[in-house]
C-alpha positions as CSV (number, residue, x, y, z in Angstrom):
1,M,38.5,48.7,147.5
2,T,41.1,51.4,147.6
3,K,39.8,53.6,150.4
4,K,41.2,52.9,153.9
5,L,38.1,52.5,156.0
6,R,37.5,53.3,159.6
7,I,35.4,50.6,161.3
8,L,33.8,50.6,164.8
9,V,33.5,47.1,166.2
10,T,31.3,46.9,169.3
11,G,31.5,44.3,172.0
12,A,35.1,43.9,170.8
13,G,36.4,42.0,173.7
14,G,34.0,39.0,173.1
15,P,35.2,35.9,171.2
16,G,33.0,36.5,168.2
17,A,34.1,40.1,167.8
18,V,37.8,39.2,168.3
19,N,37.5,36.8,165.4
20,L,35.6,39.5,163.4
21,C,38.5,41.8,164.0
22,R,41.0,39.2,162.9
23,S,39.2,38.9,159.6
24,L,38.9,42.6,159.1
25,L,42.6,43.1,159.8
26,M,43.4,40.8,156.9
27,M,41.8,43.1,154.4
28,N,43.8,45.0,151.9
29,P,44.0,47.9,152.5
30,Q,43.7,47.2,156.2
31,P,41.0,49.3,157.9
32,T,41.6,51.2,161.0
33,L,39.6,49.5,163.8
34,V,38.1,51.2,166.8
35,A,37.4,48.5,169.3
36,A,34.6,49.4,171.8
37,D,33.5,47.4,174.8
38,A,31.7,48.0,178.1
39,S,33.9,45.8,180.1
40,A,37.0,47.3,181.8
41,E,38.6,43.9,181.6
42,Y,37.6,42.2,178.4
43,I,38.5,45.3,176.4
44,Y,42.1,44.1,176.9
45,L,41.3,41.2,174.6
46,A,40.1,43.4,171.8
47,L,42.1,43.6,168.6
48,G,41.8,47.3,167.5
49,H,44.1,50.1,166.6
50,I,42.1,52.2,169.2
51,R,40.2,50.9,172.2
52,E,37.3,52.8,173.7
53,R,35.0,52.0,176.7
54,V,31.3,52.5,176.2
55,P,28.3,52.1,178.5
56,R,26.4,48.8,178.4
57,C,23.7,48.8,175.8
58,S,21.0,48.0,178.4
59,D,21.3,51.8,179.1
60,Q,20.3,52.6,175.6
61,G,20.4,56.4,175.9
62,A,23.9,56.5,177.3
63,Y,25.1,53.7,175.0
64,L,23.9,55.4,171.8
65,A,25.2,58.8,172.8
66,S,28.6,57.2,173.3
67,I,28.5,55.4,169.9
68,R,27.5,58.6,168.1
69,E,30.4,60.5,169.8
70,L,32.9,57.8,168.7
71,V,31.5,57.9,165.2
72,T,32.1,61.6,165.1
73,R,35.4,61.7,166.8
74,H,37.0,58.9,164.8
75,A,35.2,59.6,161.5
76,I,33.8,56.1,161.4
77,D,32.5,54.7,158.1
78,L,30.9,51.5,159.3
79,I,29.7,50.0,162.6
80,L,29.9,46.2,163.1
81,P,28.4,44.7,166.2
82,N,28.5,40.9,166.8
83,N,26.2,40.2,169.7
84,S,22.4,40.1,169.6
85,L,21.9,42.7,172.3
86,E,23.9,45.5,170.7
87,I,22.7,44.5,167.2
88,A,19.0,45.1,168.3
89,V,19.8,48.5,169.9
90,L,21.9,49.7,166.9
91,R,19.5,48.5,164.3
92,E,16.6,50.4,165.9
93,A,18.8,53.5,165.9
94,E,19.8,53.2,162.2
95,G,19.7,56.6,160.5
96,T,20.8,58.4,163.7
97,L,24.2,56.9,164.2
98,G,26.2,58.9,161.6
99,A,27.8,55.7,160.0
100,R,26.6,52.8,158.0
101,I,25.4,49.5,159.4
102,M,24.3,46.3,157.6
103,L,21.8,44.5,159.7
104,P,18.5,42.7,159.3
105,D,15.2,44.6,160.0
106,P,14.2,44.9,163.6
107,A,11.1,42.6,163.1
108,T,13.5,40.0,161.6
109,L,15.8,40.2,164.6
110,R,12.9,39.8,167.0
111,A,11.5,36.8,165.1
112,A,14.9,35.1,165.0
113,N,15.6,35.8,168.7
114,S,12.3,34.0,169.6
115,K,12.8,30.3,169.1
116,W,9.1,29.8,169.5
117,E,8.1,32.5,166.9
118,S,10.7,31.3,164.4
119,Y,9.6,27.6,164.9
120,V,6.0,28.5,164.1
121,V,7.1,30.4,160.9
122,W,9.2,27.4,159.8
123,R,6.6,24.8,160.6
124,E,4.0,26.7,158.5
125,A,6.5,27.2,155.7
126,G,7.3,23.5,155.5
127,I,10.9,23.9,156.7
128,P,12.0,20.6,158.5
129,V,11.9,21.3,162.2
130,P,11.7,19.2,165.4
131,E,8.2,18.9,166.8
132,T,8.1,21.6,169.5
133,H,5.6,22.8,172.1
134,L,5.3,26.0,174.1
135,L,5.1,25.1,177.8
136,R,2.2,27.1,179.1
137,T,1.3,25.0,182.1
138,P,2.5,21.8,183.8
139,E,-0.4,20.0,182.1
140,S,0.8,21.1,178.7
141,L,4.2,19.5,179.5
142,E,2.6,16.3,180.6
143,A,0.4,16.2,177.5
144,C,3.4,16.4,175.1
145,F,6.3,14.8,176.8
146,S,5.6,11.1,176.0
147,R,4.8,12.0,172.4
148,L,8.0,13.9,172.0
149,Q,9.9,10.9,173.4
150,E,8.3,8.6,170.8
151,S,8.6,11.0,167.8
152,G,12.2,11.8,168.5
153,G,13.2,8.2,168.7
154,D,16.1,8.8,171.0
155,P,17.2,5.5,172.6
156,E,17.6,7.3,176.0
157,G,14.1,8.9,175.8
158,R,15.4,12.4,176.0
159,V,13.3,15.5,175.4
160,W,15.0,18.9,174.8
161,V,13.7,21.5,177.2
162,R,15.0,25.1,176.8
163,G,14.2,28.8,176.9
164,A,12.0,30.0,174.1
165,G,13.7,33.3,173.6
166,I,10.4,35.1,174.0
167,P,11.0,38.8,174.6
168,G,10.3,40.0,178.1
169,K,10.5,36.5,179.7
170,G,14.1,36.9,180.8
171,I,15.0,33.3,180.1
172,G,18.2,32.6,178.2
173,V,19.3,29.3,176.6
174,A,18.5,27.2,179.8
175,S,18.8,24.0,177.8
176,L,18.5,20.5,179.4
177,P,17.9,17.1,177.8
178,C,15.3,15.6,180.2
179,R,14.6,11.9,180.5
180,T,11.5,12.1,182.7
181,I,8.5,14.4,183.1
182,G,9.7,15.0,186.7
183,Q,13.1,16.3,185.5
184,A,11.4,18.6,183.0
185,L,8.9,19.9,185.5
186,E,11.7,20.7,188.0
187,W,13.7,22.4,185.2
188,V,10.9,24.7,184.1
189,N,10.0,25.5,187.7
190,Y,13.6,26.3,188.5
191,W,13.5,29.0,185.7
192,S,9.9,30.1,186.5
193,G,9.6,29.3,182.8
194,W,5.9,28.6,182.1
195,E,5.0,30.6,178.9
196,G,8.7,31.1,178.4
197,M,10.1,27.7,177.6
198,I,9.7,25.0,175.0
199,A,10.0,21.3,174.7
200,S,11.2,19.6,171.5
201,E,12.2,16.3,170.1
202,Y,15.7,15.4,171.0
203,L,17.7,15.1,167.7
204,P,20.7,12.7,168.0
205,G,22.3,13.4,164.6
206,D,25.0,15.7,163.3
207,N,25.3,19.2,164.7
208,L,25.3,21.5,161.7
209,T,25.4,25.2,160.9
210,W,24.9,27.1,157.7
211,M,26.1,30.7,157.4
212,G,24.8,33.0,154.7
213,L,25.4,36.6,153.7
214,F,22.5,38.4,152.0
215,Q,21.9,41.7,150.4
216,R,18.2,42.7,150.4
217,G,17.1,39.1,149.9
218,E,19.8,38.0,147.5
219,L,22.2,35.3,148.7
220,V,25.8,36.5,148.1
221,M,27.9,33.9,149.9
222,S,27.4,30.9,152.1
223,Q,29.1,27.9,153.7
224,G,28.1,24.8,155.7
225,R,30.0,23.3,158.7
226,R,29.7,20.4,161.1
227,R,30.5,20.8,164.8
228,L,32.2,17.7,166.1
229,A,33.1,18.7,169.7
230,Y,32.7,21.6,172.1
231,V,35.0,23.5,174.4
232,I,34.6,22.3,178.1
233,P,31.6,20.0,177.3
234,H,31.6,18.6,180.8
235,V,30.2,21.9,182.2
236,S,26.9,21.4,180.3
237,P,24.4,18.6,180.9
238,S,23.9,18.3,177.1
239,G,27.7,18.4,176.3
240,I,27.0,21.4,174.1
241,T,28.4,24.7,175.2
242,G,28.0,26.9,172.2
243,A,31.8,27.2,171.6
244,P,32.9,24.6,169.1
245,A,36.3,23.0,169.7
246,I,36.4,20.9,166.5
247,S,34.6,21.9,163.3
248,E,34.8,20.8,159.7
249,T,33.5,22.2,156.5
250,V,30.8,20.4,154.6
251,N,29.5,20.7,151.0
252,D,25.9,19.5,151.2
253,P,23.3,20.7,148.7
254,E,20.5,19.7,151.1
255,L,22.0,21.7,154.0
256,N,22.4,24.6,151.6
257,R,18.8,24.4,150.5
258,I,17.4,24.1,154.0
259,G,19.6,26.8,155.5
260,E,18.7,29.4,152.8
261,A,15.0,28.5,152.9
262,A,15.0,29.0,156.7
263,V,16.4,32.5,156.4
264,R,14.0,33.4,153.6
265,A,11.0,32.1,155.5
266,I,11.8,34.5,158.4
267,D,12.4,37.4,156.0
268,P,12.3,37.2,152.1
269,E,14.3,40.4,152.0
270,Y,16.9,39.4,154.6
271,H,19.8,41.8,154.8
272,G,23.2,41.1,156.3
273,V,24.7,37.9,157.8
274,G,23.1,35.1,159.8
275,F,23.7,31.5,160.6
276,V,21.2,28.7,160.9
277,D,21.7,25.9,163.4
278,L,20.5,22.5,162.5
279,K,20.5,19.0,164.1
280,G,20.2,15.7,162.4
281,D,17.2,13.4,163.2
282,T,17.4,9.7,163.6
283,S,17.6,9.2,159.8
284,G,20.4,11.9,159.6
285,A,18.1,14.5,157.9
286,P,18.9,18.0,159.1
287,R,16.2,19.9,160.9
288,V,16.4,23.6,161.7
289,T,16.6,24.7,165.4
290,E,17.4,28.4,165.3
291,L,18.5,31.4,163.3
292,N,21.2,33.7,164.7
293,A,20.5,36.9,162.9
294,G,22.9,39.7,162.2
295,R,26.1,38.1,163.5
296,F,28.9,35.8,162.5
297,G,29.2,33.6,165.6
298,T,32.4,32.8,167.3
299,T,34.2,30.4,164.8
300,H,33.9,32.3,161.5
301,F,37.7,33.1,161.4
302,F,38.0,29.4,160.5
303,Y,36.6,30.4,157.0
304,T,38.9,33.4,156.8
305,A,42.0,31.4,157.6
306,A,41.0,28.9,155.0
307,G,40.6,31.7,152.4
308,A,36.9,32.8,152.5
309,N,36.7,36.1,154.4
310,F,32.9,36.6,155.1
311,P,33.4,39.8,157.1
312,E,35.3,41.4,154.2
313,A,32.5,40.5,151.9
314,L,30.0,42.1,154.2
315,V,32.1,45.3,154.5
316,R,32.3,45.5,150.7
317,L,28.6,45.2,150.4
318,A,27.9,47.7,153.1
319,M,30.2,50.2,151.3
320,G,28.4,49.8,147.9
321,E,30.7,47.2,146.3
322,R,29.8,43.8,144.9
323,P,32.3,41.1,145.8
324,E,32.8,38.4,143.2
325,V,32.4,35.4,145.4
326,P,30.8,31.9,145.0
327,K,27.2,31.9,146.4
328,R,27.7,28.5,147.9
329,D,30.5,26.5,149.4
330,P,33.6,28.6,148.6
331,L,35.6,26.2,150.7
332,P,36.1,22.4,150.1
333,A,34.7,19.8,152.4
334,G,36.8,18.3,155.1
335,L,38.8,21.4,156.3
336,T,39.1,21.0,160.0
337,W,39.4,23.7,162.7
338,I,40.7,22.7,166.1
339,R,40.8,24.9,169.2
340,T,40.1,25.0,172.9
341,L,40.7,27.3,175.8
342,D,44.1,29.0,175.4
343,A,45.2,26.6,172.7
344,G,45.1,26.7,168.9
345,P,43.5,27.2,166.6
346,V,44.9,24.7,164.1
347,L,43.6,24.4,160.5
348,T,44.1,21.0,159.0
349,T,42.1,18.5,156.9
350,R,40.2,15.4,157.7
351,E,42.5,13.4,155.4
352,A,45.6,14.6,157.3
353,I,44.0,13.6,160.6
354,E,43.1,10.1,159.3
355,R,46.7,9.7,158.1
356,G,48.1,11.0,161.4
357,E,50.1,13.8,159.7
358,Y,51.0,16.7,161.9
359,P,52.6,20.0,161.0
360,E,56.1,20.7,162.4
361,L,55.7,23.6,164.7
362,E,57.9,25.6,167.0
363,P,56.9,25.4,170.7
364,G,53.8,27.6,171.2
365,Q,53.2,28.1,167.5
366,S,49.8,27.4,165.9
367,W,49.2,26.5,162.3
368,P,48.3,28.4,160.4
369,N,50.1,31.0,162.5
370,V,47.1,33.1,163.7
371,P,48.2,36.7,164.4
372,Q,47.5,37.8,168.0
373,K,49.2,41.2,168.3
374,M,48.3,44.2,166.2
375,G,51.8,44.4,164.7
376,E,51.4,40.9,163.2
377,F,48.5,42.2,161.0
378,S,50.7,44.5,158.9
379,S,49.5,42.9,155.7
380,P,47.1,40.1,154.6
381,V,48.6,36.6,154.9
382,R,46.0,34.8,152.8
383,P,43.8,35.7,149.9
384,W,40.3,36.7,151.0
385,I,38.7,34.2,148.7
386,P,40.2,31.2,147.0
387,E,41.4,31.6,143.4
388,D,39.9,29.5,140.7
């Protein structure tokens, strides 16, 4: 790619979009980034050559008018959102924005956002999933709770109760591992969650994710990862906060097979990026729990720092190029990414950790040295994909 692109990144003050911008700024030639956010405070965290405030996307008319104005004023080539709310609004308005986007179809986004609808699709397609029930009434919970305790095989007898993501129900994640029917009843009542929450087998195994980049149903690039620990786990009853603190790459043909199949079951012509979350059952076999459609998540700069820049590959596809990249596992297994609030990230290997080898760093320095200021992104510091 020789053209210097102009890219609008929305929700740019959020962690996923900050890491998206870090990856984009490592492209060569480096694109001009216009970082847009609705927050008067979080926009200060955005990594962009230009920062712009926009209305919240809940006010769709005002939001889209602002996006279109930014596209015109800054001659934007491509719009990259990285949160599900803005993704849905922008995808519905494709063709009226004045710039390219690369997102799944609206029906695909709706199916992925509904944990119940996606579960039904996967179950019928033979994708391995935890047994799950939609909680319509207290009686439906009482009917399935004991069976889920038995089928899950968790020694503590936990059942996973969480929001189903059904549009219009207004229930978010709302996850709680419940040990008794009484706990589950109180949790659903707290959220007024009947018809909007689900109960599933509690899966005690590895916490896995598989990210894939597709172009009209064709897999272009993918990588698996295992989450080993989470940022501030003590604030969540499950210990899972959605922000991994320690992750490592995995090369697992079965994970690759299931992850790709889960995406294709939702949409055989899937377009754009998405990541599948999976959890190991009592035998260690991965089962699919959800698809996050159209976005990279918060930790994908891990891959870029290691040499596999997924956002660059998406940009190239969106602009009509075909990147020459491995379809599966461009990174070796055992690369480890360590971070927490206001500390890190550090990229190392499982072997180095087991040997107790630590990089020699100056005070306050991270390794690899992750750029934080715009001036530190003057040129790429790593190849965007590993050389053979």
